[in-house]
py3Dmol code that shows the C-alpha trace and the ligand (Angstrom):
import py3Dmol

protein = """\
ATOM      1  CA  MET A   1     102.560  73.188 -18.567  1.00  0.00           C
ATOM      2  CA  SER A   2     100.054  74.834 -16.241  1.00  0.00           C
ATOM      3  CA  GLY A   3     102.194  77.989 -16.496  1.00  0.00           C
ATOM      4  CA  GLU A   4     101.100  78.283 -20.119  1.00  0.00           C
ATOM      5  CA  LEU A   5      97.433  78.549 -19.176  1.00  0.00           C
ATOM      6  CA  SER A   6      95.844  81.969 -18.715  1.00  0.00           C
ATOM      7  CA  PRO A   7      94.643  82.868 -15.186  1.00  0.00           C
ATOM      8  CA  ILE A   8      91.058  82.419 -16.368  1.00  0.00           C
ATOM      9  CA  ASP A   9      91.784  78.914 -17.695  1.00  0.00           C
ATOM     10  CA  LYS A  10      93.542  78.066 -14.437  1.00  0.00           C
ATOM     11  CA  ALA A  11      90.456  79.285 -12.561  1.00  0.00           C
ATOM     12  CA  LYS A  12      88.166  77.164 -14.743  1.00  0.00           C
ATOM     13  CA  PHE A  13      90.429  74.149 -14.321  1.00  0.00           C
ATOM     14  CA  ALA A  14      90.557  74.604 -10.534  1.00  0.00           C
ATOM     15  CA  ALA A  15      86.741  74.709 -10.357  1.00  0.00           C
ATOM     16  CA  ALA A  16      86.428  71.632 -12.566  1.00  0.00           C
ATOM     17  CA  LYS A  17      89.042  69.669 -10.618  1.00  0.00           C
ATOM     18  CA  ARG A  18      87.300  70.407  -7.302  1.00  0.00           C
ATOM     19  CA  ALA A  19      83.855  69.614  -8.717  1.00  0.00           C
ATOM     20  CA  ALA A  20      85.099  66.249  -9.995  1.00  0.00           C
ATOM     21  CA  GLU A  21      85.270  65.250  -6.297  1.00  0.00           C
ATOM     22  CA  TYR A  22      81.450  65.210  -6.299  1.00  0.00           C
ATOM     23  CA  VAL A  23      81.494  62.288  -8.719  1.00  0.00           C
ATOM     24  CA  GLU A  24      81.331  58.825  -7.166  1.00  0.00           C
ATOM     25  CA  ASP A  25      81.745  55.364  -8.592  1.00  0.00           C
ATOM     26  CA  GLY A  26      78.595  54.112 -10.336  1.00  0.00           C
ATOM     27  CA  MET A  27      77.036  57.535 -10.794  1.00  0.00           C
ATOM     28  CA  LYS A  28      75.105  58.718 -13.827  1.00  0.00           C
ATOM     29  CA  VAL A  29      76.444  62.206 -14.481  1.00  0.00           C
ATOM     30  CA  GLY A  30      75.157  65.026 -16.677  1.00  0.00           C
ATOM     31  CA  LEU A  31      78.072  66.592 -18.539  1.00  0.00           C
ATOM     32  CA  GLY A  32      77.722  70.301 -19.306  1.00  0.00           C
ATOM     33  CA  THR A  33      78.886  72.266 -22.317  1.00  0.00           C
ATOM     34  CA  GLY A  34      81.462  75.041 -22.667  1.00  0.00           C
ATOM     35  CA  SER A  35      85.114  75.645 -21.877  1.00  0.00           C
ATOM     36  CA  THR A  36      84.754  75.099 -18.107  1.00  0.00           C
ATOM     37  CA  ALA A  37      82.687  71.948 -18.574  1.00  0.00           C
ATOM     38  CA  ALA A  38      85.321  70.694 -21.027  1.00  0.00           C
ATOM     39  CA  TRP A  39      87.900  70.785 -18.206  1.00  0.00           C
ATOM     40  CA  LEU A  40      85.513  68.754 -16.064  1.00  0.00           C
ATOM     41  CA  VAL A  41      85.092  66.137 -18.778  1.00  0.00           C
ATOM     42  CA  LYS A  42      88.867  65.912 -19.132  1.00  0.00           C
ATOM     43  CA  CYS A  43      89.321  65.536 -15.354  1.00  0.00           C
ATOM     44  CA  LEU A  44      86.685  62.783 -15.264  1.00  0.00           C
ATOM     45  CA  GLY A  45      88.333  61.070 -18.235  1.00  0.00           C
ATOM     46  CA  GLU A  46      91.571  60.981 -16.274  1.00  0.00           C
ATOM     47  CA  MET A  47      89.775  59.507 -13.243  1.00  0.00           C
ATOM     48  CA  VAL A  48      88.230  56.827 -15.482  1.00  0.00           C
ATOM     49  CA  ARG A  49      91.611  55.943 -16.989  1.00  0.00           C
ATOM     50  CA  ASP A  50      93.842  56.185 -13.904  1.00  0.00           C
ATOM     51  CA  GLN A  51      91.562  55.413 -10.965  1.00  0.00           C
ATOM     52  CA  GLY A  52      89.121  53.004 -12.593  1.00  0.00           C
ATOM     53  CA  LEU A  53      86.166  55.309 -11.925  1.00  0.00           C
ATOM     54  CA  ARG A  54      83.032  53.802 -13.446  1.00  0.00           C
ATOM     55  CA  ILE A  55      80.469  56.375 -14.522  1.00  0.00           C
ATOM     56  CA  LYS A  56      77.938  56.858 -17.257  1.00  0.00           C
ATOM     57  CA  GLY A  57      77.891  60.341 -18.742  1.00  0.00           C
ATOM     58  CA  VAL A  58      74.924  62.098 -20.325  1.00  0.00           C
ATOM     59  CA  PRO A  59      76.314  64.906 -22.507  1.00  0.00           C
ATOM     60  CA  THR A  60      74.399  68.134 -23.101  1.00  0.00           C
ATOM     61  CA  SER A  61      75.718  68.712 -26.636  1.00  0.00           C
ATOM     62  CA  THR A  62      77.359  66.892 -29.507  1.00  0.00           C
ATOM     63  CA  ARG A  63      80.592  68.777 -28.639  1.00  0.00           C
ATOM     64  CA  THR A  64      80.590  67.360 -25.134  1.00  0.00           C
ATOM     65  CA  ALA A  65      79.582  63.897 -26.350  1.00  0.00           C
ATOM     66  CA  ASP A  66      82.564  63.844 -28.722  1.00  0.00           C
ATOM     67  CA  LEU A  67      84.970  64.978 -25.994  1.00  0.00           C
ATOM     68  CA  ALA A  68      83.588  62.537 -23.422  1.00  0.00           C
ATOM     69  CA  ARG A  69      84.064  59.597 -25.785  1.00  0.00           C
ATOM     70  CA  GLU A  70      87.533  60.841 -26.684  1.00  0.00           C
ATOM     71  CA  VAL A  71      88.645  60.815 -23.025  1.00  0.00           C
ATOM     72  CA  GLY A  72      87.114  57.396 -22.347  1.00  0.00           C
ATOM     73  CA  ILE A  73      83.856  58.187 -20.561  1.00  0.00           C
ATOM     74  CA  GLU A  74      80.952  55.861 -21.331  1.00  0.00           C
ATOM     75  CA  VAL A  75      78.266  57.994 -22.962  1.00  0.00           C
ATOM     76  CA  ILE A  76      74.556  57.210 -22.711  1.00  0.00           C
ATOM     77  CA  SER A  77      71.470  59.202 -23.684  1.00  0.00           C
ATOM     78  CA  LEU A  78      69.134  60.823 -21.175  1.00  0.00           C
ATOM     79  CA  ASP A  79      66.435  58.398 -22.269  1.00  0.00           C
ATOM     80  CA  GLU A  80      68.717  55.501 -21.341  1.00  0.00           C
ATOM     81  CA  ALA A  81      69.627  57.109 -18.025  1.00  0.00           C
ATOM     82  CA  ARG A  82      66.126  58.444 -17.217  1.00  0.00           C
ATOM     83  CA  TRP A  83      67.413  60.162 -14.066  1.00  0.00           C
ATOM     84  CA  LEU A  84      70.860  61.358 -13.043  1.00  0.00           C
ATOM     85  CA  ASP A  85      72.723  61.540  -9.751  1.00  0.00           C
ATOM     86  CA  LEU A  86      74.480  64.743 -10.624  1.00  0.00           C
ATOM     87  CA  THR A  87      74.994  67.308 -13.376  1.00  0.00           C
ATOM     88  CA  ILE A  88      78.071  69.534 -13.508  1.00  0.00           C
ATOM     89  CA  ASP A  89      77.990  72.465 -15.917  1.00  0.00           C
ATOM     90  CA  GLY A  90      79.297  75.976 -16.461  1.00  0.00           C
ATOM     91  CA  ALA A  91      77.271  79.201 -16.466  1.00  0.00           C
ATOM     92  CA  ASP A  92      77.375  82.647 -17.993  1.00  0.00           C
ATOM     93  CA  GLU A  93      76.116  84.396 -14.849  1.00  0.00           C
ATOM     94  CA  PHE A  94      75.095  83.361 -11.344  1.00  0.00           C
ATOM     95  CA  ASP A  95      73.583  85.396  -8.519  1.00  0.00           C
ATOM     96  CA  ALA A  96      73.563  84.990  -4.736  1.00  0.00           C
ATOM     97  CA  ASN A  97      70.585  82.593  -4.917  1.00  0.00           C
ATOM     98  CA  LEU A  98      72.432  80.498  -7.511  1.00  0.00           C
ATOM     99  CA  ASN A  99      69.990  81.448 -10.230  1.00  0.00           C
ATOM    100  CA  LEU A 100      71.760  81.394 -13.573  1.00  0.00           C
ATOM    101  CA  ILE A 101      71.950  82.617 -17.120  1.00  0.00           C
ATOM    102  CA  LYS A 102      73.151  79.846 -19.425  1.00  0.00           C
ATOM    103  CA  GLY A 103      73.270  79.300 -23.156  1.00  0.00           C
ATOM    104  CA  GLY A 104      76.294  81.340 -24.169  1.00  0.00           C
ATOM    105  CA  GLY A 105      77.431  78.198 -25.941  1.00  0.00           C
ATOM    106  CA  GLY A 106      73.989  77.625 -27.421  1.00  0.00           C
ATOM    107  CA  ALA A 107      73.263  74.441 -25.477  1.00  0.00           C
ATOM    108  CA  HIS A 108      70.921  75.645 -22.727  1.00  0.00           C
ATOM    109  CA  LEU A 109      67.936  73.578 -23.917  1.00  0.00           C
ATOM    110  CA  GLN A 110      69.621  70.218 -23.429  1.00  0.00           C
ATOM    111  CA  GLU A 111      71.485  71.610 -20.400  1.00  0.00           C
ATOM    112  CA  LYS A 112      68.227  72.565 -18.686  1.00  0.00           C
ATOM    113  CA  VAL A 113      66.552  69.246 -19.471  1.00  0.00           C
ATOM    114  CA  VAL A 114      69.549  67.323 -18.132  1.00  0.00           C
ATOM    115  CA  ALA A 115      70.071  69.488 -15.022  1.00  0.00           C
ATOM    116  CA  THR A 116      66.372  69.284 -14.149  1.00  0.00           C
ATOM    117  CA  ALA A 117      66.549  65.488 -14.405  1.00  0.00           C
ATOM    118  CA  SER A 118      69.336  65.346 -11.808  1.00  0.00           C
ATOM    119  CA  ASP A 119      69.344  64.949  -8.039  1.00  0.00           C
ATOM    120  CA  GLN A 120      71.899  67.713  -7.887  1.00  0.00           C
ATOM    121  CA  MET A 121      73.266  70.416 -10.202  1.00  0.00           C
ATOM    122  CA  VAL A 122      76.717  71.831  -9.503  1.00  0.00           C
ATOM    123  CA  VAL A 123      77.927  74.855 -11.449  1.00  0.00           C
ATOM    124  CA  ILE A 124      81.627  75.343 -12.123  1.00  0.00           C
ATOM    125  CA  THR A 125      82.829  78.839 -12.864  1.00  0.00           C
ATOM    126  CA  ASP A 126      85.412  81.531 -12.431  1.00  0.00           C
ATOM    127  CA  ALA A 127      84.627  84.501 -10.208  1.00  0.00           C
ATOM    128  CA  SER A 128      83.860  86.851 -13.128  1.00  0.00           C
ATOM    129  CA  LYS A 129      80.473  85.187 -13.665  1.00  0.00           C
ATOM    130  CA  GLN A 130      79.110  86.298 -10.289  1.00  0.00           C
ATOM    131  CA  VAL A 131      76.596  89.172 -10.488  1.00  0.00           C
ATOM    132  CA  GLU A 132      74.322  90.983  -8.084  1.00  0.00           C
ATOM    133  CA  THR A 133      71.446  90.978 -10.587  1.00  0.00           C
ATOM    134  CA  LEU A 134      71.203  88.758 -13.665  1.00  0.00           C
ATOM    135  CA  GLY A 135      71.010  90.339 -17.106  1.00  0.00           C
ATOM    136  CA  ALA A 136      74.297  91.939 -18.149  1.00  0.00           C
ATOM    137  CA  PHE A 137      74.966  88.792 -20.182  1.00  0.00           C
ATOM    138  CA  PRO A 138      72.479  88.633 -23.091  1.00  0.00           C
ATOM    139  CA  LEU A 139      69.772  86.095 -22.293  1.00  0.00           C
ATOM    140  CA  PRO A 140      69.723  83.245 -24.845  1.00  0.00           C
ATOM    141  CA  VAL A 141      66.289  82.088 -25.964  1.00  0.00           C
ATOM    142  CA  GLU A 142      65.974  79.050 -28.234  1.00  0.00           C
ATOM    143  CA  VAL A 143      63.281  79.478 -30.915  1.00  0.00           C
ATOM    144  CA  ILE A 144      62.108  77.218 -33.710  1.00  0.00           C
ATOM    145  CA  PRO A 145      63.165  78.417 -37.182  1.00  0.00           C
ATOM    146  CA  PHE A 146      59.532  78.560 -38.401  1.00  0.00           C
ATOM    147  CA  GLY A 147      58.371  82.162 -38.105  1.00  0.00           C
ATOM    148  CA  TRP A 148      61.328  83.181 -35.960  1.00  0.00           C
ATOM    149  CA  GLN A 149      60.969  86.840 -37.001  1.00  0.00           C
ATOM    150  CA  THR A 150      57.386  86.872 -35.742  1.00  0.00           C
ATOM    151  CA  THR A 151      58.558  85.220 -32.516  1.00  0.00           C
ATOM    152  CA  LYS A 152      61.246  87.909 -32.200  1.00  0.00           C
ATOM    153  CA  THR A 153      58.613  90.658 -32.554  1.00  0.00           C
ATOM    154  CA  LEU A 154      56.396  88.966 -29.976  1.00  0.00           C
ATOM    155  CA  VAL A 155      59.344  88.743 -27.577  1.00  0.00           C
ATOM    156  CA  GLU A 156      60.121  92.445 -28.030  1.00  0.00           C
ATOM    157  CA  GLU A 157      56.460  93.382 -27.414  1.00  0.00           C
ATOM    158  CA  THR A 158      56.362  91.157 -24.342  1.00  0.00           C
ATOM    159  CA  LEU A 159      59.510  92.764 -22.933  1.00  0.00           C
ATOM    160  CA  ILE A 160      57.750  96.156 -22.825  1.00  0.00           C
ATOM    161  CA  GLY A 161      55.753  94.929 -19.839  1.00  0.00           C
ATOM    162  CA  MET A 162      58.692  93.300 -18.060  1.00  0.00           C
ATOM    163  CA  ASP A 163      61.060  94.581 -15.374  1.00  0.00           C
ATOM    164  CA  VAL A 164      64.169  94.841 -17.561  1.00  0.00           C
ATOM    165  CA  LEU A 165      66.462  97.714 -18.533  1.00  0.00           C
ATOM    166  CA  GLY A 166      67.143  96.883 -22.198  1.00  0.00           C
ATOM    167  CA  ARG A 167      64.763  95.452 -24.794  1.00  0.00           C
ATOM    168  CA  THR A 168      66.743  94.783 -27.966  1.00  0.00           C
ATOM    169  CA  THR A 169      67.006  91.283 -29.358  1.00  0.00           C
ATOM    170  CA  SER A 170      69.313  89.771 -31.954  1.00  0.00           C
ATOM    171  CA  LEU A 171      69.426  86.536 -33.878  1.00  0.00           C
ATOM    172  CA  ARG A 172      72.610  84.644 -33.006  1.00  0.00           C
ATOM    173  CA  MET A 173      74.773  84.172 -36.081  1.00  0.00           C
ATOM    174  CA  ASN A 174      77.468  81.713 -37.027  1.00  0.00           C
ATOM    175  CA  GLY A 175      79.418  83.785 -39.509  1.00  0.00           C
ATOM    176  CA  ASP A 176      76.978  84.761 -42.240  1.00  0.00           C
ATOM    177  CA  VAL A 177      74.281  82.239 -41.347  1.00  0.00           C
ATOM    178  CA  PRO A 178      72.015  81.834 -38.319  1.00  0.00           C
ATOM    179  CA  PHE A 179      73.444  79.693 -35.524  1.00  0.00           C
ATOM    180  CA  ILE A 180      71.761  76.279 -35.401  1.00  0.00           C
ATOM    181  CA  THR A 181      71.465  74.428 -32.090  1.00  0.00           C
ATOM    182  CA  ASP A 182      71.816  70.669 -31.652  1.00  0.00           C
ATOM    183  CA  GLU A 183      68.010  70.553 -31.779  1.00  0.00           C
ATOM    184  CA  GLY A 184      67.945  72.367 -35.139  1.00  0.00           C
ATOM    185  CA  ASN A 185      66.677  75.660 -33.715  1.00  0.00           C
ATOM    186  CA  HIS A 186      67.833  79.291 -33.688  1.00  0.00           C
ATOM    187  CA  ILE A 187      68.814  81.447 -30.729  1.00  0.00           C
ATOM    188  CA  LEU A 188      67.614  84.966 -29.975  1.00  0.00           C
ATOM    189  CA  ASP A 189      69.897  86.864 -27.605  1.00  0.00           C
ATOM    190  CA  LEU A 190      67.961  89.299 -25.418  1.00  0.00           C
ATOM    191  CA  HIS A 191      69.984  92.366 -24.410  1.00  0.00           C
ATOM    192  CA  LEU A 192      68.234  93.194 -21.147  1.00  0.00           C
ATOM    193  CA  ASN A 193      71.115  94.692 -19.097  1.00  0.00           C
ATOM    194  CA  ARG A 194      69.253  93.999 -15.865  1.00  0.00           C
ATOM    195  CA  ILE A 195      66.515  91.453 -15.105  1.00  0.00           C
ATOM    196  CA  GLY A 196      64.429  92.647 -12.156  1.00  0.00           C
ATOM    197  CA  ASN A 197      62.304  89.497 -11.814  1.00  0.00           C
ATOM    198  CA  ALA A 198      64.025  86.518 -13.413  1.00  0.00           C
ATOM    199  CA  ARG A 199      61.428  83.966 -12.289  1.00  0.00           C
ATOM    200  CA  GLN A 200      58.574  85.936 -13.840  1.00  0.00           C
ATOM    201  CA  LEU A 201      60.505  86.608 -17.042  1.00  0.00           C
ATOM    202  CA  SER A 202      61.347  82.932 -17.452  1.00  0.00           C
ATOM    203  CA  LEU A 203      57.699  81.910 -17.084  1.00  0.00           C
ATOM    204  CA  VAL A 204      56.415  84.625 -19.428  1.00  0.00           C
ATOM    205  CA  LEU A 205      58.974  83.929 -22.169  1.00  0.00           C
ATOM    206  CA  ASN A 206      58.182  80.237 -22.210  1.00  0.00           C
ATOM    207  CA  GLN A 207      54.502  81.055 -22.886  1.00  0.00           C
ATOM    208  CA  ILE A 208      55.320  82.628 -26.261  1.00  0.00           C
ATOM    209  CA  PRO A 209      54.643  80.253 -29.166  1.00  0.00           C
ATOM    210  CA  GLY A 210      57.842  79.499 -31.048  1.00  0.00           C
ATOM    211  CA  ILE A 211      60.022  79.678 -27.948  1.00  0.00           C
ATOM    212  CA  VAL A 212      61.401  76.316 -26.931  1.00  0.00           C
ATOM    213  CA  GLU A 213      63.355  77.323 -23.810  1.00  0.00           C
ATOM    214  CA  ASN A 214      65.084  80.326 -22.293  1.00  0.00           C
ATOM    215  CA  GLY A 215      68.491  80.380 -20.593  1.00  0.00           C
ATOM    216  CA  LEU A 216      67.301  81.330 -17.096  1.00  0.00           C
ATOM    217  CA  PHE A 217      67.917  78.513 -14.607  1.00  0.00           C
ATOM    218  CA  ILE A 218      65.785  79.316 -11.568  1.00  0.00           C
ATOM    219  CA  ASP A 219      66.012  77.079  -8.466  1.00  0.00           C
ATOM    220  CA  ILE A 220      67.869  74.402 -10.426  1.00  0.00           C
ATOM    221  CA  CYS A 221      71.453  74.864  -9.234  1.00  0.00           C
ATOM    222  CA  ASP A 222      72.376  73.415  -5.815  1.00  0.00           C
ATOM    223  CA  ALA A 223      76.000  74.447  -5.468  1.00  0.00           C
ATOM    224  CA  VAL A 224      78.544  76.623  -7.220  1.00  0.00           C
ATOM    225  CA  VAL A 225      82.262  75.886  -7.341  1.00  0.00           C
ATOM    226  CA  ILE A 226      84.201  79.100  -7.980  1.00  0.00           C
ATOM    227  CA  GLY A 227      87.801  78.708  -9.136  1.00  0.00           C
ATOM    228  CA  HIS A 228      90.527  81.353  -9.009  1.00  0.00           C
ATOM    229  CA  GLY A 229      93.697  81.753 -11.033  1.00  0.00           C
ATOM    230  CA  ASP A 230      95.913  80.924  -8.025  1.00  0.00           C
ATOM    231  CA  GLY A 231      94.165  77.586  -7.490  1.00  0.00           C
ATOM    232  CA  LYS A 232      91.891  78.744  -4.661  1.00  0.00           C
ATOM    233  CA  VAL A 233      88.404  77.275  -4.848  1.00  0.00           C
ATOM    234  CA  GLU A 234      85.243  78.289  -3.030  1.00  0.00           C
ATOM    235  CA  VAL A 235      82.246  75.959  -2.835  1.00  0.00           C
ATOM    236  CA  ARG A 236      78.875  77.502  -1.964  1.00  0.00           C
ATOM    237  CA  ASP A 237      76.072  75.068  -1.234  1.00  0.00           C
ATOM    238  CA  ILE A 238      72.671  76.759  -1.272  1.00  0.00           C
ATOM    239  CA  ASN A 239      70.834  73.856   0.432  1.00  0.00           C
ATOM    240  CA  GLU A 240      73.354  73.351   3.236  1.00  0.00           C
ATOM    241  CA  GLY A 241      74.018  77.086   3.543  1.00  0.00           C
ATOM    242  CA  THR A 242      77.753  76.322   3.669  1.00  0.00           C
ATOM    243  CA  VAL A 243      80.802  77.975   2.116  1.00  0.00           C
ATOM    244  CA  GLU A 244      84.028  75.945   1.954  1.00  0.00           C
ATOM    245  CA  GLU A 245      87.440  76.921   0.690  1.00  0.00           C
ATOM    246  CA  SER A 246      90.250  74.723  -0.597  1.00  0.00           C
ATOM    247  CA  LYS A 247      93.148  74.925  -3.025  1.00  0.00           C
ATOM    248  CA  VAL A 248      93.991  72.983  -6.166  1.00  0.00           C
ATOM    249  CA  ASP A 249      97.731  72.381  -6.574  1.00  0.00           C
ATOM    250  CA  PHE A 250      98.580  73.029 -10.214  1.00  0.00           C
ATOM    251  CA  LEU A 251     101.970  71.310  -9.873  1.00  0.00           C
ATOM    252  CA  GLU A 252     100.250  68.083  -8.775  1.00  0.00           C
ATOM    253  CA  ASN A 253      98.205  68.258 -11.956  1.00  0.00           C
ATOM    254  CA  ASP A 254     101.014  68.990 -14.373  1.00  0.00           C
ATOM    255  CA  ASN A 255     100.758  65.493 -15.895  1.00  0.00           C
ATOM    256  CA  LEU A 256      97.111  66.048 -16.440  1.00  0.00           C
ATOM    257  CA  PHE A 257      97.750  69.398 -18.103  1.00  0.00           C
ATOM    258  CA  SER A 258     100.290  67.968 -20.530  1.00  0.00           C
ATOM    259  CA  ASP A 259      97.989  65.024 -21.145  1.00  0.00           C
ATOM    260  CA  ILE A 260      94.846  66.929 -21.802  1.00  0.00           C
ATOM    261  CA  ALA A 261      95.621  70.504 -22.806  1.00  0.00           C
ATOM    262  CA  ASP A 262      94.185  71.282 -26.247  1.00  0.00           C
TER     263      ASP A 262
END
"""
ligand_1 = """\
14
5RP
C 76.667 76.649 -22.843
C 76.681 77.248 -21.493
C 78.003 77.360 -20.822
O 77.966 76.652 -19.639
C 78.286 78.797 -20.543
O 78.225 79.514 -21.777
C 79.662 78.997 -19.904
O 80.664 78.665 -20.825
P 82.197 78.739 -20.454
O 82.469 77.710 -19.428
O 82.901 78.462 -21.771
O 82.495 80.139 -19.959
O 75.683 77.610 -20.931
O 75.379 76.686 -23.399
"""
view = py3Dmol.view(width=600, height=400)
view.addModel(protein, "pdb")
view.setStyle({"model": 0}, {"cartoon": {"style": "trace"}})
view.addModel(ligand_1, "xyz")
view.setStyle({"model": 1}, {"stick": {}})
view.zoomTo()
view.show()
């Protein structure tokens, strides 16, 4: 079954499988959004079913909430949890300091709230998401629908003074209509190519009225788990300053693949 997965899916699965080892009995866990996070949710569902793992999951989107319930994870809201032991989520880009761009799936607002309310955030990813400087991936910015075109103009004017290479912005669409987030907002994608000072940009963007949250995660991520198509996994922990390597055996997980593949 695992043979039918693309190398990139195998890499995402390997990262998710390794990251699931961070989860301990009794934990309250933030569950990210996206294709890599979906593997994690499926792995945790299997641990709940087969190993009796008891966890409470706080999903970062309705998509993830639906999947978590489907695989048997108890779902609670962030308000019920208040604070989490751990959040595991994907990313669109990460740099050497484990600063991130997130929001490719349009869920970065809830993802940032949940990750910030966690003792630890672990990012799961394939190696293609690693960059020297953030910004090749368009930066998602969640804006309220009211006056979004004015907000877009203000963002473009603000970018003139910022250390970025590109300055075009686009409203994210879902077919012919604007994309709507779980919070009922729109997303502007900022095509910046290179972000010279991500910390400054994040602070400045969030000062613009109409912007709810941008997709830069600065000093939030603690560790990144990088999966590869051959099952190799690298774990970089920014606090410990450690790098560990291990390997996920796809054959050992063949049951899980046939059980959970879409
Ligand atoms: C969703 C996100 C995702 O984590 C990010 O887009 C990565 O997704 P994928 O794992 O599918 O590559 O930020 O808002």
